[in-house]
Phi, psi and omega in degrees: 000127183231153174281139178272222181293146175242119182249104185268119177256181184297314183238010178197171176221157174246136176232125178284112180260155182297142176295141178077016176297129181305141181302326182297324181291319178301314179299322177291324178296327180296343182264348184292145176240140177238124185051040177079003181245144177297144180289326185052057184277140174213164179268144174234146181277327181207137178265143178291157178297155177287150176295160179304141184300330184301335182267351182264132173075007177259147174291130178306132181087359179290146180294145176302154183307317184289342181274344182285151179284141178287140176286146179295142176277132182251127179238147179260136178245141174272140179286146176289145179288141182284000000 
């Protein structure tokens, strides 16, 4: 029995648990602590879609990707043999 996908959001996460997982294991998971904090695990019938990626992981006020300056391309050249 394996855990499936883990979808980490800003203030909560979704974890795909195996279908047919025994109820006793789910009850035990409700007692688990991660980094000293209770999991507060519950079942959901359907998870909402993720917010657009453009808003995830960017510094607030950062310029949109297309407005940023391109980094110069660096190429390596081999020296001719003497």
